[in-house]
N, C-alpha and C positions, 0 to 999 in steps of 0.2 A: 504493500500500500504506500509506504514511504517512497519507494522507488518511482511509482506512478506519479505521485505528487511532485517529486523533483523533476521528473521528465516533463510534466505539463508546464511547470514553471519555466523550464529551459526553452520549450517550444512557443511560449506565449510571446507575441511580438510587442516591442515597445511602440508607443503611439506614433513616433516619427517614422517608424518602418512600415506602417499600415498602408495597404493599397486602397484606392478609392474608386468606386463605381458610381456613376450618375445615371439614374433612371428617370426618364421623362415620359409620363403617360400623356397621350395625345389623342384627341378626337376632333377631327376637322379643324386643325390649327395650321393650315398651309401658309397663312400670312405671317406667322410669327415663329414657326418651328426652326427655320434656318438660322435665325438670329440667336435663339437660345442654344442651339447646338454649337454655333461658332464660338460663343462665349465660353462654354464648357471645355471645348477642345483646345482652347488657347491656354488652359491651365495645365502646366507641365506634369504635375503629380497625379492627375486624373488618369487612371489606367484604362478605363473603358466608358463609352457613352452609349447607353441603350435607350432607344425610343420604342415604346410599345404603342403601336397604332391600334386603337380600340374601335375597329370597324369604321374608320373614316371613309368618306366618299368624295373627298375633294383633292386627292393626290398628296395628302400629308406624308404617306409612307415613301413615295418616290422622292420627294424633296428632302426628306430626312436621310435617305440613302446617299443622295448626291452630296449632302453636307458632311458625310463621313461617319454617320452614326450606324451602329448595329441596330437593325430594325426587326422587331418581332410583331407579327400581325395577328389580331383577333378577327375571325371571320364575321363577327357581329359585335355590336357594342355591348360590353358586359359591365361597365362601370369603372370609376376611377380606382377603387380599391382592388378590383380584379386585375386591372392593368399594372398596378404597383406590385401585386403579388407575382404576376408573370415575370416582370422585369427583374424582381429581386431573386427569384428562383434561377434565372438564367445568368445572373451576375456572379462575379467571383471576388469582388473587393472586400476587404476587411471592414470598410466603412461604406454604407449605402447612402447616397444623397438623392433626394426626390425633389424634382422641380416641375412646376407647371409649364405647359408648352405655350401659353399665351402671354408670356412676360416680354413684351416688345421693347422694354427699356432696361432689361437686365444687364448688369455689369459684372466684370470679373471680380471686383472688390466685394460685391454683394455675395457672390457664390463662395468666395474664400472666407467670409465672415461666418458662413454656415459650417464650413468644413474644419477650419483651423482649431476651434476649441476642442474638438475630439482628437485631432492629431497632436495637439499640445498637452493632452492628458487632463484637460480641465472639465470635460463632460463626457457622458456616455451617449447622450441624445442632445441635439440642438434643434430648436424650433425658432421661427422668425417672427418678428413684428416689424411693421413698416408703416410709413405715412401714407394714408389714403382716407377717403371718406369712410365713416364708420360702417362696418359690415352689418347688414340688417340681420342676417342669421346669427351672427356672433352676439350682437347686443340684445336681440329680442328672444332668443331661445337658448343658445349655448351658455352664456354667462349666468343667467338666472338659475338654470338647472345645475350647473357646476357649483355655484355658490351654495346651493341647497344640499347637494349630495357629496361634493368634494370641496368643502370650504378651505382646505389647506392649499388649494391651487390658487396662485396669485398672478397668473399670466395675463398680460394685456390683450393678447390676441390668441386665444387657445385654438382657433381653427386655421391658423396659418398653413397654407398648402405647401410651403417650402420647409423641409426639415432633413436632418441626417441622423443616422444611428449606427451603432456598432452591429455588425452581422450577428455576433453572439447573442445579443439581446433580441433582435428581430426573429431569430430562429426559435426563440423560446415562447413566442406569443402567437396568437391567431390574428392575422390581418383581416380587417373587414373587406368586403367586396365592393363597397359603395363609398359615398362621400363621408361616411363615418370613420374612414381609415385613419385620418389625421388625429382626431380627438381620441380614438381608441388607443393609438400608440402612446399618446401623452398620459392617459389614465393608467394604462398597464405599467408604464414606467414609474409613475408616481407611487402606485401601490407596492411595487416591487423594490422601492427604495433606490432607483437608478438616479444618477446625476443628470438632471434636465436643465439646460440653459437656454433662456430666451434671448436671442441676439437681435439687435436693431440693425436692419439692413437699409435704412433710409426710405426713399420713396420708390415705389414700383407701381406700374399701371397694369391692371387686368382689363380684359374685355368684359364689360358690364353684362351680367346675366339678366335674363328676363324674370318677371315675377313668378311665372310657372316653373322655371328652372330652380329658382330659389326655394320654392315650396318643396320640391323634391329633395334639395340639399338639407333643408331644415328638418324634414321628416326623418331622413337617414341619420342625421346628427343626433336628434332627440332619441331615436331608437337605440343608438350606440351608447349614449350616456346612461339611459335607463337600464339597458342590459348590463353594463358594467356595474352600475349601482346595485343591481340585484345580485350579480355574481360575487361582488366583494362585500355583501352584507350591509350596504349603506341604507337600503330601504327599510329592512327590519330594525335597524338601529333608530329609526326616526318615527315610525308609526306608533300611535298611542296604545293601540291594542297589543301590538307586538311587545312594546316596552312593559306593559302590565303583565303579560304572560311570562316574559323573562324574569321579572321581579318576583312573580309568584313562584316560579320554579326555584329561584334563589332562596326564597323563604323556606320552601319545603326541603330543599337541599341542606339548609342550615339546621333545620330540625333534625334531619337524618344524621348529619354530622355530630350534632350535640348528643343524640342518643348513643351513637357509637362511642363518643368520648366518655359518657357516663358508665356504660356497661362493658366496653371492650378494650379501651385504651387506658392502661393503668397509670402512665406517667402524666396524664393531663388531670389536674385537680377537678374534683366534683363540681365546685362552684363555677369553673369556666365552662364545663359541659352544660350546666343548667342555664348559664347566661346565654350560651349559643342557642339553646332550645328556645329560650324566651324571645330573643331577638328574631329568630327565624319565624316563630309563631306570629309575632306582631306584623312582620313584613308579609307573611303569607296571607293572613286574615285580611289585611288592608287591600292587597292587590287582587286577591281572589274575589272579594266583594266588588272591586272595581271592574274586573273582567266580567262578572255576572251581569252587572248593570249595563256595561257597554254592549255586551253580546245580545242582551235582551232587546235593546234599542235597535240594533242592526237587524235582527231577525224580524222584529215587529214592523219595521219600515220596508223590508225587502219584499219585492213582488216575486222574484224567482227563488222560492224557498229551497228547492233541491240544490241548486248551485251554491246558495249561501251556506247550507248545512255542509255541503261537500268541502267548501273552503274552510269552514269552521273546524272540520275534522282535522285537516292538515295543520291548522293553527293551534288548536287546543290539545291535540293528542300528546305533545310533550309534557304539559302540566298534568294531564290526566294520568299518564304513566308514572310521573313523579309522585303524585298523590297515592296511587295504588301501591307503589314501593314502600312509602311511609306507612300506609295502612297495614300492609303485610308485616312490617317490622313491629308495629305497635301491637298487632294481634298476637304475634309470637311472644312478645314480652308479657302481655296480659295473661297468656296461657301459663306463664311461669310465676304467677303471683301466689304467695303463701301468706295466710293470715293466722297468726298464732299468738294468743294472749295479748291482743291489742296491738300487735306488731305486724306491719305489712312488709314483706320482703319479696324482692323480684330477683330470681336467679335464672337467667336465660341459658338454655342449652340448645345448641344447634343439632340438626340431624347430621349423621355421619355418612358422607359420600364414599363409597367403596368402588374402586376400579381395579379389576384384575388384569394383570399383564397378559395372562392366558385365560381363556374361558374356564370358569370354575363351576362345575355342576351345571353346565349349559347357561351360565351367566357371565356377563362381562362387566356389568355395572349394577349397583344396588344402593339404596338410601335407607338407612336404619336409624331408629331412635328419634329423639330422646325418650326415656321411659320414666314415668312417674310412679313412685312407690306408694302403695296403699295397703290397708289392713287385709288380712285373709278373710275369705268368706266364712260366715258363721259355721262353726263345728269343723272347719278344715284346719286341724291342728298340725297335720303332718304332710301338707302339700303346698307347693308353690304354683302360682298361675303366671305364666310368662307368654309374651307375644312370640310368634314364630321368628321374627327378626332377631329377638334377643337369643333364642335358642341357636339360630344360625351362627351368631357371634361366639357363643359358648361352645359350639360344635356338639350340641346335645339334641335329643329328640324327645317328643312327648312320651312319657312312660319311663324315662331315665330317672335316676335318683341322685340327689345331692346331699352329702352329709355335712351338716352345720353343727358344730359343737357336739359331735358324735351322735347327733340325732338325724335320722333318715327322713328326707322330704322328697316325695315323688313330684315330678314336674308335669303339670297339666295345662291344658289350653286356657286362654283368657275367656272371660265372659263376653257375650255379644256387645259390640259397641265400645270395648275396652282394648283397642288394638295397641295402645302404648302404655298400658298399665301393668305393673308387676305387683301382684298381691302375695304377701308372705306373712306368716304368724309373727306375733310379738317377739317370741324367743329367738327366732331367726334374725329379725331386724335388730334386736338388742345386741346379739353377738356380732353382727356385721357392722354395727355402729351407724345405722341409717334410720331415718324417721319417716313417718307418714308425710307425704307431700314433697319429699326430696326428689329431685330430678337427676337421673343418671344418663349421661351421654353414652352413646353406643361405644365410643372409643375408650370409655372408662369402665365398661361393664366387666371386663375380665379382671380388672384391678379389684373390684368389689368382691368377686368370688375367687380371688387368687389363693392358691395352695389348698383349696377345698378338694376333698375326695369325692369323686362321682363314679357311678356305675352306669355304663351304657350297655343296652341290650342290642345284640346283633343276631338277627335270624339267619340261620344257616339253611342251605338248600335241602338238607335232611330235616324234614319237619318234626322228627322225633327229638331233636336236640336244639337247645337254645344256648347261645354263648353270651355271657355277661363279662364286660371288660372293666377293669378298675383303672381310673386315671386320676391324676392330680392336675388341676387347671393351672396353667402358666400364662405369662403375658407376652413372652418373646419367643420367636421361632428359634429352635435349636436343631442340631443334627439328630434326627430320629431314624427309625427303621420301619420297613414294612414287615408285617407279620401275616403270613399266609396260613390258612387252615385247610387241612385235607381230611376227608372222612373216607376211609376205605380206598385211599390213593386217588381220590377225586377232589380237586380244589373246589371248596364251597364258599370261601369268603377271604377277603383281604382287609386288614385294618392297619393302622400305623400310629406311632407315637414315639416319644423319646425313651430310650433304654440307657440307663447309666450303670456303671459297674456296681454290682451288688447282687442280692438274691431276690428272686421273684417266685411266687407260689402259684401253682396251677391247682384249681379246685374242681372236684366233680360232685355235683349235687350238694354244694355247700361245705364239703369236707376236703381238707388239704390232701392232695393226691401226690404232687411232686413239687419239690423246690429246686429251682435251677439257679446256677451261679453264672451271671452274664459278665463277660470280659470283652470290652469293645475291641481290644487288640487281637483277641483270638477267640471269637465267639463259636460256641457249639451250635450249629445252625438248625438242627432238627431234633424235636423232642416227641416221643411217642406216648400215647395215653390209650388205655383200653377202657371202653365204656360199654358194658354188655357185650354184644357181638360186633361192635364198631371199633375200628382202629382209627384213632384221631392223631394226626401229626401236626405239630406246631413248628413252622419253619420261619426262622428269622432271616429276613431278606436284605434288600439293598437299602442304602442310606437315603433318607428323604427328610426335608425340613418339617417340623411340627411344633405346635405350641401346646400340645397335650402330652403329659408325661405319664407313662405306665407306672402304676403303683407298685412299689417294692413290697417285700414281705411285711415290713414293719408298718406299712401304710394301708394295706388292704389286699384285695384279691387281684392278682395280675389277670388271670382268666378263670372263669367259672362256667363249666359246662353243666347244663341243667337238663334233665330229662323232661320232655313235654308230656 
């Protein structure tokens, strides 16, 4: 990257080394074109003179060729801007100069005043002003509009037809096809921060245009100014409804920012967050009321209701969406309100977005939690009710058991309408240190049940035998192993979990049958068990990551084969 930057700096030409092309758009200018070409060609540093004959019928092209200019012809009249675009595309100079073809009093000094500021490094674009009768289009249309939309422009004659610019700038903008080309270049240069210099070239004389021709010029100039004003956001900066909408959005955004400061950004003091919310609420209420009043008046007076409502949709949709975002946030917070002994607390917990790098059980994305803790259903002293999402996070199933303070609790489904409620008895809540109304995020759920012993049931393909597995819940993935189960030499199930060096006990119908000693460096991979007429083999297989740890002998039952 540095090399490319250095190379570009080396290839960039100094102002005095720039080449100059002069483009002259002409339409039926046979009386003056030869004079303009002669003046231009007498300037030694002008490398090419291009005349674009825009569909002339009076021999303009032939006269220009005899005068020594390169002539490009349009088969029909396309407009001044189109002729300028054609000439610019065919030119090669680093600086492009544009001159009208009807300047019968043009002098070398005037042309050089246009070019020299760019060659001397004083400007990127030059435009001219000159002594003549006040231009009607300039004074009656261009200047009032520019003063309203682009008040920073202070040019005496913004519509001067004679100007020059660096090719690098002209290549970066869209040139208009009509008489709006001049003012379009000036506005683009202003907004982009280019150096624009207005040079006084004294007195020049144009062929006076008819009123009908001036009407065309005025229309195209007005269109260009309004288009640029809309493109550069000058219209929406000034209309009263647009201002009210923007201020309303600002108010709603301040409220949202304040709420984030209060609940989620710890290093910002509470009082500052509350102040931001208060200011935002005041601004939002004031301007939303203003929007409602202004909108009602417009709709009531409008005859074309559908078009008005369509326009209102485009105008009002940003503030509506901002309001919905704030409403969603406040609704979430209200759902986390807890009232206890006269104290109101709000503890927001967001849902947990889970994205699997590889599809997990036919899923690649899921959203879980948060879960609110509630008391157990009456007479359910030894059961927990959990949402399916919570079980997925704990890697359990309905019917499995969790041992809390050596008490066994079976896991059951939630009640209808309680998709995010975890119900558990007082003794279990007390041991885990959680209270009714507490909210548990999905990402913190395994921490709550960390190091608890659980029994998971795994149905084997042999319907006469059920296998229960003993696990200890962990929070981080570790290097585990697959455990394959065979009955009479046929594989019937695969499970997985972390196996650490130590002893693990295999049970049959609740009684200890075999204790194995596992050594991760030299594992004995297959263990045989006889259960009636069935030969069961337990094969410890390949390494896999897991956050469930098989229970060692001191913690519970590694595997328990139960006759059905």
